[in-house]
C-alpha positions, 0 to 999 in steps of 0.5 A, a space after each residue: 521484519 525485513 526492510 528493503 530500502 532503495 534509492 532512485 536518482 539519488 545516493 543512498 547514505 548509511 545514515 539515511 538508510 538507518 533512519 528509514 529502518 528505525 522509523 519503519 520498525 515502529 510498525 512492529 508495535 502493531 504486528 511482528 508478521 510484516 512480510 518484506 517491506 519495500 521502501 523507495 526513496 527518490 528525488 525529482 528536482 527539489 522534491 524528495 519522495 518516499 514510497 512504502 509498501 508493507 504486506 501484512 496478513 493478506 492486506 497491503 499497507 501502502 503510503 507515499 509522501 513528497 516534501 522538500 526534505 527527505 527526512 520529513 517525507 520519511 516521517 510523514 509516510 510512517 505516520 500515515 502507515 501508523 494511522 492506517 494500522 490504527 484504522 485496520 486494528 479498530 475495524 478488526 477489533 484487535 490490539 495486535 495483529 496475528 499472522 495468517 501467513 497469507 500473501 497480500 490480496 493486492 500484489 503488483 507483479 509487473 509494472 510496465 510503462 507504455 509511452 505512446 500517443 494513447 491515453 493509457 500511460 501505465 499498466 499494472 498486473 496483480 493477483 486478485 484474492 477472493 474477499 467480501 465486498 466489505 474486506 475490499 472496501 477496507 483494503 481500498 481504504 488501507 492503501 489509500 486508493 479511490 477504487 479496488 479490484 478484487 475477486 468477489 467471494 460471493 460470486 467468484 467474479 472480478 468486481 470493483 469497489 470505489 469511493 463515491 464523490 458524495 460519500 459512501 462506496 459503490 460496487 461495479 459488477 460485470 454483467 455477462 
């Protein structure tokens, strides 16, 4: 497991980096096949923020937490990722996840900030992997988003699965 720890607007100490690596390595009990795990630590005013991105077998685990203490934020985000792994394991019915050496289905390739008077404030580009609607819903739950864009394996078209306000999921299919 390769863990890349970076700091933004803060000084990275060896003790902090060691603590992050020790806590993130707890994910190894679920699988030895995590690809490069990215950890971003940042400080804004009094808020200590931790973001973790962990690709695994075509899925992307993602978590972020923000508190007034960096160590607490690290603990909370690792706990969140462990809950995601438990949910993932429960859905696929395996105790330990074996590698398929796939690239994640949701990859952020470019993250461009746009600062103008329009309503679009951020643009993200990603590759969309062919998957079923059920797989897309599971991936959406794993990364903690309210929607997920994917290539539908049944139709080959780009679709969006989303969480409905009153429970359940919705599917957006384009009509050409």
